[in-house]
N, C-alpha and C positions, 0 to 999 in steps of 0.2 A: 479622766480622773490620775492618771496615771500623773499625769502633769502636776495634776493639782493636789495630791498629798504631799508630790515631793515639796512644796512651797510652803506649806503651811506647818509641817515640820524646820524647814528653814526657818522660820521669819518667829515661830514658838524658841528656837535657841533664842536666834540673836537677840531676844527681848531681856532674856535671860540676863545672857551677859551686859545688857546695857544696865540693868538694877543695881549690878555692881559696887558700883560707886558708890550708894548710900551707905556702907560698911565701911568699904578702903577708899585704896587714892584711887584717882579718874585716869583714866590712861584715852587719851586721846591721838593720837602717833597712828598713823598709815597701818602697821607692822600690828600696832594692837588690834586693828582691825582685821585685816584678814585671815591671820589662826585661826577666829573663830569661825570664819566665811567656808574655810577649807574645810575644815573638822564637819561645818553642817553639811558643806559637800557629800563628804564620803557615810557620813551617818545617811543621808537623803538613799544613798546610793546600797546602801543594805538594807534599807527598811522596804527600798522598791524591789527588790531583790526574794526578800522576805515574801510581798504580797505575791508578787508574778509565784514565786513558789508554789505558793499555796488557791493560788488561786487558777492557774493552769492543765485542773481536772475539770476533763468534762463531764458534765452533770447527768448521770442514772437516764433518766429522757434519755438524753441525745445519746447513749452508748446503745439502749434499747433500738431505737429505731435507724440505729444505725445494724447494730444485729437484724434486724429484719428486714432491713435493705439488703443482707448476704444469704440469708435462708435459702431465696428461691433462685438462688447462682451457683453453678457449676464451679469452680475453683480447679483445674487437675496442675494446674503451673505449685497450688501451695503457697497464693501470695499474699491470701486472708485468713494462714495459720495464725497473725498478731491478732486478730479481731477475737479476739473473746476476754472475760469477764474476770482475768486475772491482771491486766493492764489498765492503765488510763487510756481509751481510746482518742486522746492526745498521742500515744505512745502506737497506735497501732500504725500501720504499713499505709502510707495512703489519704493521710488523716490529717491534717492542720491544725492550729488551735491559736486565735488570740491568748497571747502572752501577759494579757493584762487580766481578759475576762474567761479564760479556759477553758468559752464556746467555738466549737466546730463551726470554720470559717471555710474550709475546703475540702474536698473529694475527690482527689486523682488516681483514679485506676485503669492508668491508659499502658494499652502493649499488657493486659495480666493474659489473653487470654481465655477470659470469664466469656459465660454463655448461662442460659436461660435463664429466668426472665426480669430484664428489667422493670424493676416497679422503685421507679422515684417519686408517689408517694409517699413511703414510709420516711423519704428525706422531709418532709412537709413540718417539718414541730425542730429542724434544726433554721432554726429564726435567722440566725447570722451568716449562715452558709451563702456565699458570696461565688464561689468557686466550684462546679464541677466539669469532670475530663474522664468519657470512660472512652475514650478513642479504640481504637486500632484493637476493639474485641471482637466476641463472635455470634453475634443476638440475628443470627440469619436469619430475614423476614419476621423481627419484632413491629410493631408499627410505635410509633415514637408515641408514646403514651402522653395523651394529652393533659398529664399530672404535675407536667412539668412548665406546665406556665402560673401554679400555686406555687413557686419557688422563686418570690416575688426582689428579694434582697441579690438574684444573682446579679454577676456581671459579669459572669466570665464562665460560657458552657458552648464545649466541644464534642459532638456526639460523631465522626468522622469515622468514616473507614468499619466501622462497627457492625454494617451488617444489613441496617436498617432498613426496614422497606412500608410500599404506601403511600399517604399522603401525609406531608407534613401539617402538623398539628397547626390551626392558625391559633390556638391559645397563649403559644409562643410569641405572638402579641405581645401580651399582659409581661415581657421581661422588660420592665423601659428603661431598667437601670443597666442592663444591655449594655456591653461595650466593646465583649469578642463572641461571636454565634458561628459556629463551625460545622457545618451541617453536610460537606463532603463525602461524597457517597465511594464504595470503592469500584464498583458498575453502573453504570447508563441503565435508567426504565427501571429500578427496584425502588428508589425513592422519587416520591414525584411532590411539583407543586402546581395545584391551574395556574396560580397567582401570586401577588406578592403581599398585599395588599396587608397584609397582615403583618408587615416590618415598619407601618410606618408609622405604628406607636414607641419604636424603638430608636427615639430621637436620640440615644446618647452613644450607638452604636460606632465603632470609630474599625473595627474588622467585619466584612464578612465572607466568607466562603463556601460557595454552594455549588465545590467542583459535583462532575458526574451529578447529578439530582437534575430530573429530566422535568423540563420544562418550556419544553415542544406546544404544549396546550397553552402556555404562557400569550395573555395579553399587551397590545403595544402599551396600553395604559401601566400595566405592569414595570415599565419599564420608568414612569413616570414614579412610582411609590420608593423605590432604592434611590430614586434624585434628590426625595423627601430630605433625607439622612445626611445634611448639614455634614457634620463630626466625620466624617467615614474616609479614613485613609485605607484601605485593605479594601480593594470586590475582587475578588475571582469567583468568575460563572464559566468555567472550563465543560467543553464537552458537553454542554447541559441540552443538545438541541435546538439552542439557540435559529432561529428563523428571519428573513426580510431584512431591512435593515438596522444600523447601531444605533443603537436609542440616541440622539440628539440632547435630551432631558440629561445626560451624564455629562455634562462639562456644567453644570450646576454644582456637581461637588469639587469646588474649590478647595477646599483641604485632600483631592485626594494625590496619594505617594503612586500604589501598585494598583492598576487594574492588567487583570488576567478574565482573557472571555475566545482563549483558543481553543481550535476542536468541535468549533460550532459550525452550522450549515447557514453564514448570512448568504444573504444577494447582494455586499453593499461596495459599495465607494469607500475607500479611505478617510475617515470620518473629520474632516480639517481644522475641526476646532480642537483637536487633542492638543495643534497646537498653543490653542489657552491655558490649558493645563500646565501654569506655572511649578506646582510644585513636585508633578510627575516624575517619578522616579525609576519606577519596571515599569513597560509598557511588553505584553505580550496579548499575539493576534493569529500565532502559530497558526493550518490548514484550521484556518475559516471562513473561505470562500470570500475574501476583501480582496478588493480588483480596486484599479482606480490611480492616480499618482500619489505620490510619495508627497505634503508638504511641506516641502524642502526648508522653505525658507522660514515656516513658523514653526515647525522643531528643531531648527537649529536653536531657537532662542531658547529651549527649555533648560535655565541653568542649573537642573540638579541632575537631567534625567543619566543613568546609568545601564540599563539596561533596555538593548531592542532586541525582541523576537516577534521577528513576523512573516518566517521562513511559510513555506508549500501555500502560499495564495498567487495572484495574477497582477501582483502591483507593478505599477510599470515608473521609471524613472530614471533620471539621469545621473551617475555614481557620481561625476566631475563636481556636483553640485550640491551632492551631501558631505561629500569629507573637506569643509572649507577650514576644519579647526578649531569649530564652537563648541564641539562637546566638550568641553576640555574634564569635565568627573567622565564620560562614557566609557564600559568596563569591557560590553560585550553585545558586539551588533552582529546578528544573525537573522541574516535574508536571504535561504539560498530557496532554491526551488521557487522564484516567480519571471519577472519580468527586466529589472534590472536591464543597465544596458550603459552606452560610453566606457571611458576611461576610467580609471582609477588616477585618478590627479595626485602629485607629488606633496599636496597642502596634508595628507593623510598623516603624514608624518609628525604633526601638532598635535592628533587625538593622542597624547605620551600617559593619559590610565589605561589605552587600549586592551584589553586581553584576549580577546575572543572574537577574530573575523570571518566571518562564514558567509563568504554568497558564492558556491556554488552552482550549479544549473541555471546559468542566468542566461544575459546577450552581453553580459559585457566584453571588450574588447581594448584596442591596443597593445603598450608594450607594461611589465611588473615596474611600477617608480622605483627607483634605487631607494628612494626614503623607505617606502616600506622593511627597509632593515634596521629603521631607528627607531624601532618600538619597541623599547624597553621590556615594555612587560608583560605582550604579545608571548601569550603561551597555544595559543590557535590558529591556525592558518590555515583555509579552505577555501582556494577560489576557483576546482574544478568543474568541470563540465561548461566550461566556456568560450570565447573567441579569441582567447589574448594569445597574441603575435610575440616574436622578437624573443630574448634570452634570458636566462634566469638571473635579477643578478646578481653578483657576488657579494653585496653589502649583506644578504639575509645569512648569509654564512656570522654576522654578528648576532644576529638572537639567540642569545643564550638561554634563553626563559623557555624555548620555545617548545613543546614534546608534541607536539601534532602539525603535520605540516604536506600539503594535499593540493595540484596542479594538473590534473591527472584530465585527459581526456578534452586540452586545448590543442594549439597548433603550436608548443612554443618550440622551437631551436636553439642551435647552438652546442655547445660543453658541456658536462657537471664535470669540476675538477673538485682537489681537495680542498679548494681556496672557497666553496660554496658553502662547506658543512664544516669550516675551522673549529669554531666556537659554538658547536648548536649541544651542549655536553648533557642537553636532557629531553634530548631527542627520540621519542618513540615507536612513535609511526610519522614515516616517507613513500609517500605514494605520486610520482613522479611519469606515471604510463600514459602511456600514446598520447604522446607527443610526437616529435622528432628531433627529440633531442638526442645526444651520444655522450652515454656515461666513460667517461676516462679520467679513474685511478689506477696511481702506478699501485704498484704489487706490494711498494714497501708502506703504502702509507697505514697508521694505523691511527682508528677514526678516534672521537675524544665521546661516544657514544654506542649505549648499547641497547639496537632497535628490539623492539616488539614486535613491531611489524615492516617489513620492506617490499613495494611493491614497486617493480619497476618493468614492466610491462612492452614492447617495444621502445626501447630505447639502445639500442644499436652497441649492444653486450656482444662481444667476438674478438676473439673465438670463444675462448677460457673463461672460467668464472670469477667472477672476483675476489680476489686472496683476502682483502680485509675480511669477509663473511665469517670465514674461521673463528676471528674476533666477538663475532655477534651470538655470547654463550644464554643472552634474553629473548632472543627469537622466534616467535611461535608461527607467522605467517612468512613465508618468503615466495615470493609470485615473478619468475623470472618468464614469462612467454614471452614466445615467440621475438627472438633476440642474435637469434644464428646460432647459436654457442653450437660448437660441433668437435666439445670434447665427447669423455667417457664421465660420467659424474664421481667426482672424487672422494675420498674415505672419509674426509676429513669434515663432508657436510654433514653424512649422515649420523654424524656424532656431534654437534648443535645438541645438549643437552634437553630445551623446551621447545622442539622444535614437532609441531605438530600440526599442518602442513606447506607441504611442499608441492607449487606450478611450475613446473617445466617443459608444459607443451607449445607446440610449435617452435620444435629446434633443430638441433641436429646431432641428436645426442645418439651415440655411438654401443656397439656389445652390443653384449648378452643383458636378459633381465637381473638387476642386482641382486641380489642372494640377499638384502639388507632391507626390501622389505618386509623378510622374515621374522626379521629379529626381533626379537624378546626386550632387547633392551632400550630401544629405540623408543620413544615417544609421539611415532608420527600417527596419524591418527587418519589424513585423508594426503593423497598422494597422486596425482594429475600429469605422467606422461603424454600424454595421446599423443601425434603426429609428430614422432620422433625416426630414429632408427636401428631398434633395437631391434633385434634378430635373433636365431636359433629358438630352440621348443621353450616351453612353461618346465621350470626346473620342480627336480623330483625331490620337494622340501623335507629334511631330516623330521624324525616325530616330536625330538623335542623343538621346531619349527615353531613358533607365538601365531602364527599366523598372518592373512592380510591384513591393511590396515583397514578400521573400519571403512572410505571409501578406494578404493582406486582403480584410476584408470590410463589404461596401455591402448586405447584405441587405436588405430590408425599406422602401425610402424607394419613389422617386416616379421612377426612371429607364427613359427610353424610350429606341424606337429597337431600332435591329440592333446583334449585335456586332461592331464594326468591323473589319476585315480585318487591322488593325496591331496589334491585341490578340495574335495570335498571338508577335511576335517581342518581347511587352510580359513572354511568360510564361516566358521563355529561366529566371529565376532566381528562380519562382512554386515555391510546396510548395502552398499555399492560397489557392483563388479560390474566395471567396462572393457569387453574386450576385443568390439566392435573395430571392422574392419581390415585383418590381418589376413591367416591362409592356416586358422586352425581347419583340420581333419579330421574324420573319426567320428566316434559318438558323445554325444551325451554322457559323464559316466551314472549306470543309476542311482550312486549316493549322494545326486547331487542336493538331494535337502533334506540330507539326516540331520546332519547339524546345522541347522544355517536359519537359526530363531530366530536373527535379530534380519535378516537382507529381506533390504523393500527392491530392490533395482537390480535384475541381471540383464547385461544387454551383451551375448554373441551375433548380433546381427551379421549378416558382409559377410562372410566368412566360407568354408567351406566343408560343415558338418556334414555327415549326414544318415542312416538307418532315422530309423521312430522316435516319434518323441515317445522322451519316460515317464511315464504314466504318476513315477515318482515328483515330479514339478507339482500335485498337485498339493504337497506336503508342505511346501515353505509358506507356510504361513501370515507368514507379515508381507509375501512379495506385495509391490503395489504398480511394480513394471514390472513387461516381460516382454523382449526384443529377439525375437529370432527370426528375424524378416533374411530374408536371400541367401538360402541356404541350400543341404541339398535333400530338404527332411522331407520322408515318402510314408506312408500311411496315413490311420484318422486322426484327428484331435484328442488328445485322451478327455473321456468326460471329467476324468480326479480334476480337470483345469479348474469346474465348476466346484470346486471350495475353494478357490481363493478368494473369498468374502471381502478383502478388503485391497482387492486388484482394479485401476483402473487405469490400465494402458496395454495392452496387446498388441501386439504387434507377430504376425509369425505368415505375414506376406511376402507371395515369392518364393516358395518353396514348389515339391511337387505331394500335397497333403489330399485327399481325396476323400470319397462318405460324407454324407450330411452334417451341417452344424451342429454340434450337439446342443440336448434342449436341457445340460446341465447348463450352460454357459447365462439361462438368465439366471440363476444363484450370484453373478456375478453385480448388484444392482448398485456400483461406485462404478461402474465401467465407463470413461468416459473417450475416450478410442478405443475400437475395434477395427484392424487391418486387417484381413481375412485373402487381401485381393488375391490376382498372380498366382494360381490353386489348381485343382482341379477337382472341383467343391464340386458337388451335385446336391439335389434336390429341392425342395422350395425357400426363398427367404423364411425363413419363420416369424410367425406371427408375434411370437415371445418379444421380438426386440423392441414392441415398442413399451416393452415396460420397465426398458431401459435408463427411465427417466434422466439420469446424468450423462446419457449419451449426445457427445458434440461432433462425434467421428466419426460416420462410419464409412466402409471400402468393404466389397464386397466386388470389386472391379476383377473385370475377366477369369472367370470360372465356369463353370455349364450349370449356375442354376438355370432353375426355369420357376413356370408357370405363371400367375400376376403377383405383381407388384402387393403385400398387405395395407391395407389402410394402416395398421395401428404404426404406421411410421409417425407418418402426418401427425399424430399426436406427440412425439418429442419436443419439446418446449424448447431443448436449450442445443437444437442440431443444427449444425453449421456446415457441415461438407457432409454430403450422400452423395458417392460414386456407387452405380449400380452400372454401368457399363461393361459391353464387350459379355453378357449373357444373352443366353435365350429366355426369357421375359416377354410375358405375352400379354394381353389388355390394354386395358387404358390405365391411363394416370390419376389415381386417384384424388380425388378432386379435393380429399383431404389433406393432401398437401398444404392448401390457402393455411394449414391452422398451426405450421411452423413459425412459430412466433419471433425466433433470431433472426429468421430469412422476413420477417416481412419487416424488421424493426430498421426505415431508414438510418436509424442513427448509434446503430449497433455499432458502429466502429470506434465510437466516440463516447460511449453510457456503459460500454463493455469492455473486460479485456481478460483474453485467456489463458491461464496460467499452469503449463502442464508441463513445466517441467520438472527435471528429478535430478538432484545431488544441488551442490553449489550454483554449478558452471555447465555441466553436462547435459545439451539438450538435443532432443528428441525431433525427429524429419520425417514428411510425407509426401511424398509424390502427387502430384495433379495430372490430369492431361490437360492441359491450357491453352489455347491459340493453337492446335494441332500438335502441338509437342509435348514432352512432362518435363513438369515442371519442382522443385524441387524446393520445398514451403517450410521452411526452422521453425519451430512455436513459437519463440518471442517475434514471428513476424502474423502466426496464424491470424490473429485479432485483428486484420486487417480481412480475413476471409470471408466469403459466402456463398457456397461452391454447389450447383447440383448437375450431376450428370448422369444421365439414360441412354447413352451413344449405343451402336450394336446392339441391339433389341431387335423385338420382333413387337415390338410396342404398338398398337392401331388404333382408326376412330379419330374423334379430333381432339388436339392438344388444348386443354381448360383454359377458360379464360381465366379460372381460378390461380394460374400460377402470374398472371397480370399484377395480384396481390401482395407479391412478396417482395415487396415495395428495396428490402435492404439483401438483394440477390444481385453479386458482382459477376457471377459467369454461371451460362448456363446453356449446355448441351442436351440436346436428344436430336440428336444424326442420326443417320446410317438403325433407321425406323420404319415405319409404313403407316405415317399420322398423314389422315385425308383433314380436309376442310381447309378452315381460310388461317391463315397467321390473327391470332386474338386482339385486338385493336387495344385491350387493356395492357398487352405488352410495352405500351407508352409509359405507363404509370411507371415503373421496375426502373425509377429514374439514377438509380445509382448504378446501374448496370454497365459493364466494361467490355465481354465478352458474351456472346446469342452465334451458336452454330446450331441449323435448324436442317441443314444439309441432308440428300437424300434421305427423303421424303418424298408425299404424292401430295403436298401441300396448293392449294389453288386460290384461283380469286386472285386482286391485285396486294400489296406489299402495305400495310394502312400507314397510312401517313404520319400517324400520330408518333410511329418508331424514329421522326424526327427528334423527339422532344429528347432524346437518350443524350445527353449531354457529354457522357462520358463513355460511353464507345469508342472501343478503338478496335476488336475484331465482330466482322460479320460473317455468319457464313449461308445464303438462302439459295445456295449451288443446288443443281440436281433437283426441281423438284416440278411441278407445273407451275409455274404463278405467271401471270400474266397484268397486262400494261403498263403504262410510265412507270420506270425508276423515282420513287421521289428523291428531291431533290434539297440540300439547305441542310447547315449544321451539319455534322459526324458524314452524312449520305454524301459529300462532294468530298470524302477519302478515300474513299474504299476504292478498291480495283476490280477492272472487270472480272475477275476468282469470284467473287463474293455473290455472283450474281447468274453466275454461266450455269451452262444446260436448262436454260427456263426457256426451252423458245418462241414465246408468245411472252418475256420479257423484250422492253426495249427503250431507248434513253441511258445519256451516256450516267455508267463507262463506258456500254456495251454500243460496239460499230452500231447494232440494228438503230436504225433510224423509227420513230414514230411516225406512223400513215397519218394521213388526215385527220380519217375515220376516230383512228385509237386518240390524236391528238385530240381532236373535241371531245372525244368518253372522258378522255380523262383532265380536260381544259374543267367540261362539269362536275364533275365528280371533285377537283379538288377546291373550285371554290364554294360545292358545296358544305366541303367539308371545313373548309375557314368558316364559313357562313355557321354552322354546325357551333364551333372553338366559338367566336365569336357570342353565340346567343348564349354562353356563358359565363360571360366575362360582361353583358350585356352591351354589347357595340356592336350597332347594325351596317353591315355591307352592302352593295350593289352586286344582284345576280345580273353577269353579262351575259346569256346566252339565255336563248328564250322568241317562244311567238312576239311578234311586234307591235298586237292588239294586247299582248298578259301584257309588257312591260309597261304599254300606256296606262292600262291601269293602276297599275303600280302606283304610278308618277304623279296620279291624280288624288287617288286615295291614300289615306295613310293606315284606314281603316282593313281594308284590302289585303293591301300589302304587310301588312303586320299577320291575318290569318294564313295570306299566300304561304310567308315563308317558315310559319309554323307547319303545313304541313307537308311543302317541300324535305324538313328537316328531318320530320318523321318521315318519310316518303322514303329515303336516302337508310335512316337506321334499319326500317324495316328491308331494304334491299342487302344491305351489310351482312 
């Protein structure tokens, strides 16, 4: 209409000019033609402007519709203040109108912090509405109204991250004009769709985003629905709970440019058909459980590919084939934490547009190519946690745009000099840690960069601190762990204005505890100085001191003397304090928890502290970790510890504590580790321990506990370490131990991982009696351990066969008790067992042949029992020494020197052959029996029917005898 109005006016004006020659001179020159045309255009523009200004007001009906839409909304930020009748609705915030017709065409209220009721039915009267955006608001828990399906002229609809819940209404499929639909949720399982059949009618759709929408119930046919959207250019379904294979039907989307399927649970090989998606620009499948080989040949032919995100999968491939210089437009290549192998080829330099290269945590080998320094646009380079060898090429110093470099945890060697760093003007993050490098920078060098993070642990920086560090005024994290630095900490290091985290552990730093730790002028929040040579006592800070950093680790030094009373006020802002493995003595100050509102972890273990445990420890309300192990504390465990309802780890082992285990500890429902071992505790093992459902490690070893083992322990589903050894317990092993789920799970070491670390680097330890000696397990190794020790008690009766159901158990020790009966043949089911100690009991009969099935058994002690018969041979049994079986007079055969007599050998042969037949019966393979009366043998040879019945009877009889 706009164009039509202008053309009409212009033609009328021209016709008037053509009529003038009838009354005067006729002008035919080009000049006389252009002037009227110019005036015509000016007039038409003015007329159009007038028409536009007259028609850019919305109708009263549209205004009332919008006001009705506003009424149930809550607008705390006042973003809709302009929505009132004093203004045309075309002037309201977030409202756009057609300048020609004045009708409302768009409502954009994204990120307005709106809540209340979302009522799109009030917008049905806006017949020209094409765009609706209410993303990033707070409609938490509301369902998407099905009335949205009535806004049939919409081409753009964005409801993302506004808290909508429930099932996506199928009525959205009525919006056949949509080109953009974004229903992305802020969290998984809030918004869901059982299928995507409703999208098939959205034939004009170009952009579909369903990130974090729960699609886990979607059938395979729903993938076919999406593949019918022939105009689709952007498909994003990240973190949707998708499983199975990636639908091959997606290859029908020939216009697709962006495909995001990351953070799903596919069980799929990398789709080879992606190499045929010639318009693909961005591919994102990180953390999607994708495996198989990367199809290098086909992917390298994609001419527009710019971004690849495939991290945290199981994708294999030889990187020497990937980077052949064919991806001319590639800017981002992210494939960390996969199974890529091979060497980085020199041809990588041909990827001149590359901005980010991240291949950390793979299996790369070979040397870093010199050509890597000739990527002019590179900003991020991370090749950490691989097997790269050789030296770092000097050419990397030419990467003037690079901001992040990490080569941590490789096998690199050689020197790092000024030449490696000379042009890195934009460098902010540098991690060269845990290689075999030597950091050799002259003291006069001034770097071209100002770092934020520098990690140079294990880089042979000795004997002094690099002087260039004093120029790094923006540095926030500095880690120089394990570098043999053997001087005092220089004063200028404490004056770096933005330094927040300082890690100098495992050096040879000298001197007394630096007073700067209490200085209020520093920005330090985390200081780790463990395993150095600091000496002297903890200083008595002045009353004006700011207090300890939030995290302070002074463990494993030579700090002596008592804990000063002033430390109580120094803990007012602390979260973690570690003073373990020093020579501190005296008592814990009673004021310890008076001002510790934020203290989460306190480790004073392995010192010489004495006296009673202060009851005030129960006032540390935020405490999650308390480690007072291996000191000289006496008296009873304070009942006030039961007030620590956030406590996860409690170590008070290795002291001289007495009395009963206080019942108040049953209130510590979050306990994951309870270690009270090596004290003088008495009484019974409390039944309420079975209520600590989070418990993973329970050690009550080496006390004076008595009574029966409570059956409630058998219901601790997460328990992976149980140590009740060296007490005075009697009775039998509860058969309920067969319910210990973690010990039953033979895939435990692959499916679960214990993470009981506290602080960012500090780790705790657990001491276990393994293979006859104490071994120290660090927490990040405990994910491989399942352990049960009931040794050194007075337990009696048979060892329950139900223990054999604990297929995930790695170590079992029931030695030094009074068990009788046989070794259960079900023990052969504990296929992960590595250590078995049943010595010093009164076990009888023969060693079950089923124990030969324990392929990982490396320690076996059956000594000092009443076992008899031939020792089984085969598999691991051929590796054990005679001491594993000594003290059993009736045992014979290798590795003992006692030969089995003729009668014993015949009995043993009969039994072994019957056991073999019993095993073969399970797998359906028949074996002949080699002993028996000649007449029976003849009958068996002649009659298959009698043979089958005979062997069935023999098998039943042998089971009865066992």
